[in-house]
VOGULUM-89454 format. One line per field, with one value per residue (C-alpha): residue in three letters; y, z, x. Coordinates in nm, 2 decimals, m for minus. Each point is the difference from the previous one (the first is absolute). Last residue first. Example, Ala and Ser with C-alpha at 12.3 -4.5 7.8 and 13.67 -1.06 7.14 Angstrom:
# residues 2
resn	c(SER ALA)
yy	c(m0.11 m0.34)
zz	c(0.71 0.07)
xx	c(1.37 m0.14)
//
This chain:
# residues 667
resn	c(UNK UNK UNK UNK UNK UNK UNK UNK UNK UNK UNK UNK UNK UNK UNK UNK UNK UNK UNK UNK UNK UNK UNK UNK UNK UNK UNK UNK UNK UNK UNK UNK UNK UNK UNK UNK UNK UNK UNK UNK UNK UNK UNK UNK UNK UNK UNK UNK UNK UNK UNK UNK UNK UNK UNK UNK UNK UNK UNK UNK UNK UNK UNK UNK UNK UNK UNK UNK UNK UNK UNK UNK UNK UNK UNK UNK UNK UNK UNK UNK UNK UNK UNK UNK UNK UNK UNK UNK UNK UNK UNK UNK UNK UNK UNK UNK UNK UNK UNK UNK UNK UNK UNK UNK UNK UNK UNK UNK UNK UNK UNK UNK UNK UNK UNK UNK UNK UNK UNK UNK UNK UNK UNK UNK UNK UNK UNK UNK UNK UNK UNK UNK UNK UNK UNK UNK UNK UNK UNK UNK UNK UNK UNK UNK UNK UNK UNK UNK UNK UNK UNK UNK UNK UNK UNK UNK UNK UNK UNK UNK UNK UNK UNK UNK UNK UNK UNK UNK UNK UNK UNK UNK UNK UNK UNK UNK UNK UNK UNK UNK UNK UNK UNK UNK UNK UNK UNK UNK UNK UNK UNK UNK UNK UNK UNK UNK UNK UNK UNK UNK UNK UNK UNK UNK UNK UNK UNK UNK UNK UNK UNK UNK UNK UNK UNK UNK UNK UNK UNK UNK UNK UNK UNK UNK UNK UNK UNK UNK UNK UNK UNK UNK UNK UNK UNK UNK UNK UNK UNK UNK UNK UNK UNK UNK UNK UNK UNK UNK UNK UNK UNK UNK UNK UNK UNK UNK UNK UNK UNK UNK UNK UNK UNK UNK UNK UNK UNK UNK UNK UNK UNK UNK UNK UNK UNK UNK UNK UNK UNK UNK UNK UNK UNK UNK UNK UNK UNK UNK UNK UNK UNK UNK UNK UNK UNK UNK UNK UNK UNK UNK UNK UNK UNK UNK UNK UNK UNK UNK UNK UNK UNK UNK UNK UNK UNK UNK UNK UNK UNK UNK UNK UNK UNK UNK UNK UNK UNK UNK UNK UNK UNK UNK UNK UNK UNK UNK UNK UNK UNK UNK UNK UNK UNK UNK UNK UNK UNK UNK UNK UNK UNK UNK UNK UNK UNK UNK UNK UNK UNK UNK UNK UNK UNK UNK UNK UNK UNK UNK UNK UNK UNK UNK UNK UNK UNK UNK UNK UNK UNK UNK UNK UNK UNK UNK UNK UNK UNK UNK UNK UNK UNK UNK UNK UNK UNK UNK UNK UNK UNK UNK UNK UNK UNK UNK UNK UNK UNK UNK UNK UNK UNK UNK UNK UNK UNK UNK UNK UNK UNK UNK UNK UNK UNK UNK UNK UNK UNK UNK UNK UNK UNK UNK UNK UNK UNK UNK UNK UNK UNK UNK UNK UNK UNK UNK UNK UNK UNK UNK UNK UNK UNK UNK UNK UNK UNK UNK UNK UNK UNK UNK UNK UNK UNK UNK UNK UNK UNK UNK UNK UNK UNK UNK UNK UNK UNK UNK UNK UNK UNK UNK UNK UNK UNK UNK UNK UNK UNK UNK UNK UNK UNK UNK UNK UNK UNK UNK UNK UNK UNK UNK UNK UNK UNK UNK UNK UNK UNK UNK UNK UNK UNK UNK UNK UNK UNK UNK UNK UNK UNK UNK UNK UNK UNK UNK UNK UNK UNK UNK UNK UNK UNK UNK UNK UNK UNK UNK UNK UNK UNK UNK UNK UNK UNK UNK UNK UNK UNK UNK UNK UNK UNK UNK UNK UNK UNK UNK UNK UNK UNK UNK UNK UNK UNK UNK UNK UNK UNK UNK UNK UNK UNK UNK UNK UNK UNK UNK UNK UNK UNK UNK UNK UNK UNK UNK UNK UNK UNK UNK UNK UNK UNK UNK UNK UNK UNK UNK UNK UNK UNK UNK UNK UNK UNK UNK UNK UNK UNK UNK UNK UNK UNK UNK UNK UNK UNK UNK UNK UNK UNK UNK UNK UNK UNK UNK UNK UNK UNK UNK UNK UNK UNK UNK UNK UNK UNK UNK UNK UNK UNK UNK UNK UNK UNK UNK UNK UNK UNK UNK UNK UNK UNK UNK UNK UNK UNK UNK UNK UNK UNK UNK UNK UNK UNK UNK UNK UNK UNK)
yy	c(3.99 0.36 0.16 m0.21 0.09 0.37 m0.03 m0.15 0.29 0.25 m0.13 m0.05 0.35 0.14 m0.14 0.05 0.37 0.07 m0.17 0.18 0.34 m0.10 m0.08 0.35 0.15 m0.19 0.15 0.35 m0.06 m0.10 0.30 0.24 0.14 0.06 0.23 0.02 m0.36 m0.11 0.29 m0.14 m0.34 0.12 0.24 m0.30 m0.20 0.25 0.34 0.06 0.36 0.04 m0.20 m0.28 m0.04 m0.25 m0.23 0.04 m0.08 m0.33 m0.11 0.10 m0.21 m0.30 0.05 0.04 m0.32 m0.21 0.16 m0.06 m0.37 m0.02 0.15 m0.23 m0.30 0.12 0.04 m0.25 0.20 0.33 m0.13 m0.18 0.15 0.35 0.07 m0.20 0.14 0.36 m0.07 m0.15 m0.37 m0.15 m0.36 0.07 0.25 m0.25 m0.26 0.25 0.09 m0.37 m0.06 0.29 m0.16 0.23 0.08 0.36 0.07 m0.13 0.20 0.32 m0.09 m0.04 0.32 0.22 m0.13 0.09 0.34 0.08 m0.03 0.32 0.21 m0.13 0.04 0.37 0.05 m0.16 0.19 0.33 m0.11 m0.02 0.37 0.24 0.20 m0.14 0.12 0.09 m0.30 m0.20 0.11 m0.08 m0.33 m0.21 0.08 m0.16 m0.34 m0.04 0.04 m0.30 m0.13 0.31 m0.03 m0.36 0.12 0.28 m0.26 m0.22 0.26 0.04 m0.36 m0.13 0.23 m0.13 m0.36 0.05 m0.25 m0.04 0.37 0.10 m0.28 0.12 0.37 m0.06 m0.29 0.17 0.33 m0.17 m0.22 0.30 0.16 m0.31 m0.01 0.37 m0.07 m0.31 0.18 0.30 m0.22 m0.22 0.30 0.11 m0.36 m0.02 0.33 m0.15 m0.32 0.16 m0.17 m0.24 m0.29 0.06 m0.03 m0.32 m0.15 0.12 m0.14 m0.34 m0.02 0.11 m0.28 m0.25 0.13 m0.02 m0.36 m0.07 0.11 0.31 0.19 m0.16 m0.06 0.35 0.16 m0.18 0.11 0.36 0.00 m0.16 0.26 0.29 m0.14 m0.06 0.36 0.14 0.21 0.38 m0.02 m0.23 0.13 0.36 m0.05 m0.14 0.29 0.26 m0.15 m0.05 0.28 0.26 m0.05 m0.09 0.29 0.24 m0.06 0.04 0.32 0.13 m0.07 0.17 0.31 0.02 0.01 0.37 0.13 m0.32 m0.09 0.34 m0.01 m0.34 0.10 0.29 m0.21 m0.25 0.27 0.15 m0.34 m0.06 0.34 m0.06 m0.34 0.16 0.27 m0.27 0.23 m0.05 m0.23 m0.35 m0.02 m0.25 0.12 0.36 m0.12 m0.17 m0.33 m0.27 0.14 0.02 m0.35 m0.14 0.18 m0.15 m0.35 0.05 0.09 m0.31 m0.22 0.14 m0.08 m0.35 m0.03 0.13 m0.27 m0.27 0.13 0.03 m0.31 0.12 0.32 m0.18 m0.02 m0.32 m0.04 m0.32 m0.13 0.34 0.03 m0.35 0.10 0.34 m0.12 m0.04 0.29 0.23 m0.07 0.08 0.33 0.09 m0.06 0.19 0.30 m0.01 m0.03 0.29 0.22 m0.10 0.08 0.34 0.07 m0.07 0.25 0.27 m0.09 0.00 0.34 0.14 m0.17 0.15 m0.15 0.03 m0.38 m0.07 0.22 m0.17 m0.34 0.08 0.14 m0.30 m0.23 0.18 m0.10 m0.09 m0.28 0.15 m0.27 0.16 0.05 m0.38 0.07 0.13 m0.31 m0.23 0.12 m0.01 m0.35 m0.13 0.14 m0.15 m0.33 m0.01 0.07 m0.27 m0.24 0.10 m0.07 m0.35 m0.04 0.09 m0.22 m0.32 m0.18 0.11 m0.11 m0.34 m0.12 0.08 0.09 m0.22 m0.30 0.04 m0.01 m0.30 m0.18 m0.02 m0.35 0.05 m0.16 0.26 0.28 m0.16 m0.05 0.37 0.10 m0.25 0.15 0.34 0.27 0.10 m0.10 0.22 0.30 m0.05 m0.02 0.31 0.18 m0.09 0.08 0.32 0.12 m0.09 0.21 0.35 0.02 m0.17 0.18 0.34 m0.06 m0.09 0.32 0.23 m0.16 0.06 0.35 0.15 m0.09 m0.26 m0.36 m0.21 0.20 0.19 m0.32 m0.05 0.34 0.00 m0.33 0.10 0.31 m0.21 m0.18 m0.37 m0.24 m0.02 m0.13 m0.24 m0.15 m0.03 m0.19 m0.22 m0.08 m0.07 m0.35 m0.13 0.12 m0.16 m0.33 0.02 0.05 0.13 0.32 0.07 m0.03 0.23 0.25 m0.02 0.06 0.30 0.15 m0.04 0.25 0.16 0.16 0.13 0.16 0.13 0.16 0.18 0.11 0.15 0.17 0.16 0.10 0.17 0.19 0.08 0.15 0.21 0.12 0.10 0.15 0.35 m0.10 0.05 m0.27 m0.26 0.11 m0.10 m0.34 m0.05 0.14 m0.23 m0.30 0.07 0.04 m0.33 m0.17 0.13 m0.11 m0.36 m0.23 m0.15 0.19 0.31 0.03 m0.07 0.28 0.26 m0.06 0.00 0.33 0.16 m0.12 0.14 0.34 0.01 m0.06 m0.32 0.00 0.21 0.38 0.22 m0.23 0.00 m0.34 m0.09 0.22 m0.19 m0.11 m0.22 m0.19 0.14 m0.13 m0.34 m0.04 0.12 m0.25 m0.29 0.11 0.04 m0.34 m0.16 0.21 m0.09 m0.37 0.02 0.19 m0.27 m0.30 0.02 0.30 m0.02 m0.36 0.04 0.28 0.27 0.27 m0.02 m0.04 0.34 0.02 m0.35 0.09 0.31 m0.19 m0.27 0.26 0.15 m0.34 m0.07 0.34 m0.09 m0.34 0.14 0.23 0.36 0.31 0.31 m0.07 m0.13 m0.37 m0.14 m0.37 0.00 m0.19 0.18 0.29 m0.17 m0.32 m0.01 0.17 m0.19 m0.33 0.06 0.11 m0.30 m0.24 0.15 m0.02 m0.37 m0.08 0.17 m0.20 m0.32 0.10 0.08 m0.34 m0.17 m0.21 m0.28 m0.07 m0.37 m0.09 m0.32 m0.25 m0.19 m0.37 m0.20 m0.22 m0.35 m0.27 m0.24 m0.35 m0.19 m0.04 0.18 m0.04 0.31 0.05 m0.08 0.23 m0.18 0.21 0.00 0.04)
zz	c(m20.81 m0.04 0.01 0.30 0.19 m0.08 0.12 0.33 0.03 m0.08 0.26 0.27 m0.04 m0.02 0.34 0.17 m0.10 0.10 0.33 0.06 m0.06 0.24 0.27 m0.05 0.03 0.33 0.13 m0.10 0.17 0.32 m0.01 m0.06 0.35 m0.01 m0.31 m0.22 m0.06 m0.03 m0.23 m0.25 0.01 m0.04 m0.28 m0.19 0.07 m0.15 m0.10 m0.31 0.12 m0.02 0.29 m0.06 m0.33 0.18 0.00 m0.38 m0.03 0.19 m0.20 m0.33 0.05 0.10 m0.30 m0.25 0.13 m0.04 m0.33 m0.13 0.10 m0.19 m0.31 0.03 0.02 m0.31 m0.21 m0.26 m0.03 m0.03 m0.27 m0.23 m0.06 0.13 m0.09 m0.32 m0.11 0.05 m0.19 m0.30 m0.04 m0.35 0.09 m0.04 0.28 0.23 m0.07 0.07 0.33 0.10 m0.12 0.21 0.32 0.24 0.27 m0.12 0.07 0.36 0.06 m0.12 0.22 0.31 m0.07 m0.07 0.31 0.22 m0.15 0.03 0.38 0.12 m0.29 0.05 0.38 m0.05 m0.22 0.26 0.29 m0.19 m0.09 0.38 0.02 0.13 m0.32 m0.35 m0.16 0.30 0.20 m0.30 0.01 0.38 0.03 m0.19 0.25 0.29 m0.17 0.01 m0.33 m0.13 m0.20 m0.21 m0.08 m0.13 m0.21 m0.15 m0.08 m0.16 m0.25 m0.25 0.00 m0.03 m0.28 m0.19 0.07 m0.15 0.03 0.38 0.05 m0.20 0.16 0.35 m0.09 m0.10 0.23 0.31 m0.07 m0.02 0.29 0.22 m0.10 0.12 0.32 0.07 m0.03 0.22 0.27 0.01 0.03 0.27 0.20 0.00 0.07 0.30 0.13 m0.02 0.17 0.28 0.31 0.01 0.02 m0.35 m0.13 0.20 m0.18 m0.34 0.06 0.11 m0.31 m0.22 0.13 m0.06 m0.36 m0.07 0.11 m0.21 m0.32 m0.12 m0.25 0.05 0.37 0.06 m0.21 0.22 0.32 m0.11 m0.12 0.33 0.20 m0.21 0.06 0.38 0.03 m0.15 m0.31 0.06 0.06 m0.29 m0.27 0.11 m0.02 m0.35 m0.12 0.17 m0.13 m0.37 m0.18 0.28 0.14 m0.33 m0.20 0.30 0.04 m0.38 m0.01 0.31 m0.14 m0.33 0.14 0.28 m0.24 m0.01 0.35 0.19 m0.22 0.04 0.38 0.02 m0.22 0.22 0.32 m0.15 m0.09 0.35 0.15 m0.23 0.07 0.38 m0.05 m0.18 0.26 0.27 0.25 m0.09 0.13 0.13 0.36 0.08 m0.22 0.12 0.36 0.00 0.19 m0.11 m0.36 m0.03 0.13 m0.24 m0.29 0.10 0.02 m0.35 m0.13 0.16 m0.14 m0.34 0.02 0.09 m0.28 m0.24 0.12 m0.05 m0.34 m0.16 m0.21 m0.10 m0.14 m0.33 m0.08 m0.20 0.14 m0.02 0.33 0.16 m0.12 0.14 0.34 0.01 m0.08 0.34 0.15 m0.29 0.09 0.36 m0.09 m0.26 0.23 0.29 m0.22 m0.17 0.33 0.15 m0.30 0.01 0.37 m0.06 m0.28 0.24 0.25 m0.27 m0.14 0.35 0.07 m0.33 0.02 0.34 0.03 0.39 0.04 m0.30 0.15 0.34 m0.16 m0.23 0.28 0.22 m0.28 m0.04 0.34 0.35 0.07 0.18 m0.07 m0.33 m0.09 m0.05 m0.37 m0.06 0.17 m0.20 m0.34 0.12 0.14 m0.33 m0.20 0.25 m0.01 m0.38 m0.01 0.25 m0.23 m0.28 0.23 0.04 m0.38 m0.03 0.29 m0.13 m0.11 0.31 0.23 m0.15 m0.06 0.28 0.29 m0.07 m0.13 0.30 0.24 m0.17 0.01 m0.30 m0.09 m0.36 m0.11 0.19 m0.18 m0.33 0.10 0.08 m0.33 m0.19 0.18 m0.14 0.25 m0.06 0.34 0.19 m0.22 0.05 0.37 0.00 m0.22 0.23 0.33 m0.14 m0.14 0.32 0.24 m0.10 0.14 0.33 0.05 m0.09 0.26 0.26 m0.09 0.02 0.33 0.15 m0.15 0.15 0.11 0.27 m0.03 0.08 m0.13 m0.23 m0.18 m0.07 m0.17 m0.22 m0.20 m0.18 m0.16 m0.22 m0.17 0.09 m0.28 0.06 0.35 m0.09 m0.29 0.22 0.26 m0.28 m0.12 0.35 0.05 m0.35 m0.01 0.34 m0.13 m0.33 0.20 m0.14 m0.16 0.30 0.23 m0.22 0.00 0.38 0.04 m0.24 0.16 0.36 0.03 m0.33 0.15 0.30 m0.22 m0.24 0.28 0.15 m0.35 m0.09 0.34 m0.03 m0.37 0.09 0.29 m0.24 m0.25 0.27 0.11 m0.35 m0.12 m0.11 m0.36 m0.04 0.27 m0.20 m0.31 0.16 0.07 m0.36 m0.15 0.22 m0.07 m0.38 m0.01 0.19 m0.25 m0.29 0.18 0.03 0.21 0.34 0.08 m0.19 0.17 0.34 m0.07 m0.12 0.29 0.25 m0.13 m0.01 0.36 0.11 m0.16 0.15 0.36 0.18 0.38 m0.03 0.07 0.30 0.20 0.38 m0.02 m0.36 m0.27 m0.25 m0.36 m0.07 0.31 0.25 m0.24 m0.03 0.37 0.06 m0.25 0.16 0.35 m0.10 m0.15 0.32 0.22 m0.21 0.01 0.38 0.04 m0.20 0.18 0.37 0.13 m0.27 0.06 0.37 0.03 0.24 m0.22 m0.29 0.24 m0.05 m0.37 m0.06 0.17 m0.20 m0.33 0.11 0.08 m0.35 m0.15 0.19 m0.12 m0.36 0.04 0.16 m0.30 m0.03 m0.16 m0.09 m0.38 m0.02 m0.05 m0.29 0.03 m0.34 0.12 m0.25 m0.22 m0.33 0.04 m0.33 m0.24 0.17 m0.04 m0.38 m0.02 0.20 m0.21 m0.31 0.15 0.09 m0.36 m0.15 0.21 m0.10 m0.37 0.03 0.16 m0.31 0.00 m0.24 m0.27 m0.05 m0.36 m0.02 m0.27 m0.13 0.07 m0.31 m0.10 0.13 m0.24 m0.13 0.01 m0.33 0.01 m0.33 m0.10 m0.07 m0.36 m0.13 m0.28 m0.28 m0.18 m0.38 m0.22)
xx	c(m25.40 0.13 m0.34 m0.10 0.32 m0.06 m0.36 0.12 0.25 m0.27 m0.24 0.26 0.14 m0.35 m0.10 0.34 0.01 m0.36 0.06 0.32 m0.17 m0.28 0.27 0.15 m0.35 m0.05 0.33 m0.12 m0.34 0.18 0.22 m0.29 m0.01 0.37 m0.01 0.31 0.09 m0.37 m0.07 0.26 m0.15 m0.36 0.10 0.15 m0.31 m0.24 0.14 0.22 0.06 0.37 0.14 m0.26 0.19 0.23 m0.30 m0.04 0.37 m0.01 m0.31 0.15 0.31 m0.20 m0.24 0.29 0.16 m0.31 m0.10 0.35 m0.04 m0.33 0.16 0.30 m0.23 m0.19 0.31 m0.13 m0.32 0.19 0.24 m0.24 m0.34 0.04 0.36 0.01 m0.34 0.12 0.33 m0.18 m0.08 0.06 0.07 0.37 m0.02 m0.18 0.26 0.28 m0.16 m0.02 0.36 0.12 m0.12 m0.18 0.25 0.05 m0.37 0.03 0.32 m0.17 m0.30 0.21 0.20 m0.31 m0.18 0.31 0.02 m0.38 m0.03 0.16 m0.13 m0.35 0.02 0.11 m0.31 m0.22 0.14 m0.05 m0.35 m0.08 0.05 0.27 0.08 0.00 0.33 0.21 m0.12 0.08 0.36 0.04 m0.19 0.25 0.27 m0.18 0.00 0.39 0.18 0.19 m0.29 0.00 0.37 m0.06 m0.29 0.21 0.28 m0.26 m0.14 0.29 0.13 m0.36 m0.07 0.30 m0.08 m0.34 m0.29 0.02 0.05 m0.31 m0.20 0.10 m0.07 m0.36 m0.07 0.15 m0.16 m0.35 0.10 0.09 m0.33 m0.19 0.21 m0.08 m0.37 0.04 0.19 m0.23 m0.31 0.17 0.08 m0.36 m0.11 0.23 m0.14 m0.35 0.11 0.19 m0.15 0.30 m0.24 m0.13 0.35 0.04 m0.30 0.12 0.35 m0.14 m0.23 0.29 0.22 m0.28 m0.05 0.38 0.00 m0.31 0.15 0.18 m0.21 m0.34 0.04 0.14 m0.28 m0.26 0.17 0.01 m0.36 m0.11 0.19 m0.15 m0.35 0.07 0.11 m0.31 0.09 0.05 0.38 0.09 m0.23 0.06 0.37 m0.03 m0.22 0.23 0.33 m0.08 m0.17 m0.02 0.35 0.18 m0.17 0.03 0.37 0.07 m0.21 0.17 0.34 m0.08 m0.17 0.26 0.29 0.07 m0.05 0.05 0.30 0.16 m0.05 0.15 0.29 0.07 m0.03 0.24 0.25 m0.02 0.06 0.30 0.14 m0.03 0.17 0.29 0.03 0.06 0.16 0.36 0.27 m0.10 0.10 0.28 0.29 m0.04 m0.04 0.34 0.09 m0.25 m0.03 0.38 0.05 m0.27 0.18 0.33 m0.15 m0.15 0.34 0.16 m0.27 0.05 0.38 m0.08 m0.26 0.27 0.25 m0.27 m0.12 0.34 m0.03 m0.35 0.15 0.08 m0.37 m0.07 m0.35 m0.21 0.13 m0.04 m0.36 m0.08 0.16 m0.18 m0.36 m0.16 0.20 m0.11 m0.36 0.07 0.16 m0.26 m0.29 0.15 0.07 m0.34 m0.18 0.19 m0.08 m0.36 m0.03 0.17 m0.25 m0.29 0.15 0.01 m0.34 m0.16 0.15 m0.13 m0.34 m0.10 m0.35 0.02 m0.05 0.23 0.28 m0.02 0.00 0.30 0.21 m0.08 0.10 0.34 0.11 m0.13 m0.25 m0.30 m0.26 m0.11 0.36 0.00 m0.10 0.36 0.15 m0.22 0.13 0.36 m0.04 m0.16 0.30 0.25 m0.18 0.00 0.37 0.06 m0.18 0.23 0.29 m0.14 m0.01 0.37 0.10 m0.17 0.31 0.20 m0.29 m0.06 0.36 0.25 m0.22 m0.30 0.20 0.24 m0.29 m0.16 0.34 0.22 0.12 0.10 m0.32 m0.20 0.18 m0.08 m0.36 m0.03 0.15 m0.23 m0.30 0.07 m0.09 m0.36 m0.13 0.25 m0.09 m0.37 0.03 0.22 m0.26 m0.29 0.17 0.15 m0.34 m0.18 0.21 m0.11 m0.35 0.06 0.33 m0.16 m0.27 0.27 0.19 m0.30 m0.11 0.35 0.04 m0.31 m0.35 m0.06 0.14 m0.31 m0.29 0.22 0.06 m0.37 m0.03 0.31 m0.01 m0.32 0.13 0.24 m0.28 m0.02 0.06 0.38 m0.03 m0.29 0.20 0.31 m0.21 m0.15 0.36 0.14 m0.15 0.05 0.36 0.07 m0.13 0.20 0.32 0.33 m0.13 m0.23 0.30 0.20 m0.28 m0.03 0.37 m0.02 m0.31 0.11 0.29 m0.11 m0.30 0.19 0.26 m0.26 m0.20 0.30 0.12 m0.34 m0.04 0.34 m0.05 m0.33 0.17 0.29 m0.25 m0.17 0.35 0.11 m0.33 0.11 m0.02 0.37 0.05 m0.20 0.19 0.33 m0.14 m0.10 0.33 0.21 m0.22 0.00 0.38 0.03 m0.23 0.21 0.32 m0.10 m0.21 0.06 0.32 m0.10 m0.33 0.16 0.26 m0.25 m0.24 0.28 0.13 m0.35 m0.06 0.34 m0.07 m0.35 0.10 0.08 m0.05 m0.31 0.00 m0.04 0.22 m0.07 m0.17 m0.09 m0.14 m0.22 0.06 0.30 0.13 m0.26 m0.27 0.17 0.02 m0.35 m0.14 0.19 m0.10 m0.36 0.00 0.14 m0.23 m0.31 0.09 0.04 m0.33 m0.18 0.15 0.10 m0.20 m0.27 m0.09 0.06 m0.27 0.12 0.16 m0.25 m0.30 m0.16 0.09 m0.13 m0.32 m0.05 0.07 m0.25 m0.26 0.05 m0.02 m0.33 m0.14 0.08 m0.16 m0.31 m0.04 0.11 m0.16 0.21 0.02 m0.36 m0.06 m0.20 m0.10 m0.17 m0.31 m0.24 0.11 m0.09 m0.21 m0.20 0.25 0.29 m0.19 m0.01 0.36 0.13 m0.20 0.16 0.34 m0.04 m0.13 0.30 0.24 m0.18 0.02 0.37 0.07 m0.15 m0.31 0.07 m0.26 m0.05 m0.08 m0.20 0.10 m0.30 0.01 0.07 m0.29 0.00 0.12 m0.27 0.12 0.00 0.37 0.07 0.36 0.20 0.09 0.34 0.11 0.17 0.25 0.00 0.30)
//
């Protein structure tokens, strides 16, 4: 069988030759970034040391003097200016009254009484009862043991002062945070308006809230409480709005079809169904408040934070460790109680415990016992003053000092070698590049990188931040802080990628490591400084290592979740194609988790920035030192306030760049 093949007809017209295909080589983003860095290095070699805007530690600019004069003017007119008489002073008096009331209730003597209204036995009884009522008996046992341990440490009154400030700030924060969160959950317009404000509030390092508030509310409990409210409210607002928005639409529609009004729908459907998530938001607010209250010791807030600050300033590691341990214990107790409150109803539904039927009578009996303990602590001195002299705390402090001495005697070679390797090999060269380059060159590089990584909007934001940073008069100190922040962030990402990939690929590893990461995120920033002060002494490297440990947990978790989100089918296809484990990680999982990596960089950088600034207490210098000096030396107040603004500018700039880069990576 033959098949006829039809040939194309010849038309007699010559066909034009096919045009050659030109290969267009696309310039990648990495190539552009590399070219920017090369140009920077070349110009640095030519212009090194010129126009660096260096300012000595004791020097002030016109802006700093103007702020000092403004502070003096406000102090002179505080009791005559109507704005202060009828607004700021009134707010301060209300907050002071609330804090004083709670302190007299649980921590400070009141009137002719040498002790507070409720002594240690009553507080321990209330803590145990409330923990049992909202959680279970295990949580109650933890609360009783935790509060008793605070007394054994010899830090009962300091702990109660911290608890009083925390409770006052949380109460004020929740009074407007939950309604605002509900409003944002119900209204898209409100949500769009408040989201940038919440971003700004959470971007600012904790230090930055303190200086401007003292300008209007003076130092003390009122400023500390207001600063804590500003810092602690955003989690509840965000999480409440998220909870309201995620209630099933069909449930809401069913309520509407039955004739429920908007108010009834909110009170009977939306709030009950989002209660667990809202309680999680309250948990986050309490943790943020506790962290901020300890830092607010810099503006004379009483409590454990003041003990830690004084110990760090005198390099007394033992006392700092004992007080830091008390903060951790309190944080763990408050975290476990509020976490148990968010899961109790679901746990009760899934449980077949025969004692559940007796829960209400048992709670009544427990309330009676707690009331008796409160009465005893109010009436009798032995039940009001914690017994003993804090011998456990003295033993802990001596043990910490002993370990510190041993570490310094036996590990100094190793720790010094590690410190010198990072400092000389990474930190010093990068800091020199930033601080010795002309300010306009560094600014141009930052703007160019922002445009390449995040787009034109990020570039405009960076340009504004660079201009304002120059205006603060603290460009050189800002570059020193920037160097420490970026070096620490690089190391955070190295740890985050190593452990995050490991956790994302292994459920067992994730189950083992994640509880440690959760516990690390509970601890306030001050606590991280103490062990590294013992190992490395009072140097900027101490602040960097503490910042790495503080920022690494959040990066590890985000990267682990990103790796786990890579589809199993994609990994299986790569395995069947013959890829080994290293190739799967580097060629498949990490590239597909690029948005998670960028988000982890964003969060890690924000955490690191806040911690590097706190490190000003232990020799980190630069902007952190400027802020601390502004609180302690009146003539440097203006410089300290400008340093706080510079920190905000750095945080906003890099937050916007990394967020824009994350959106690009996820697109």
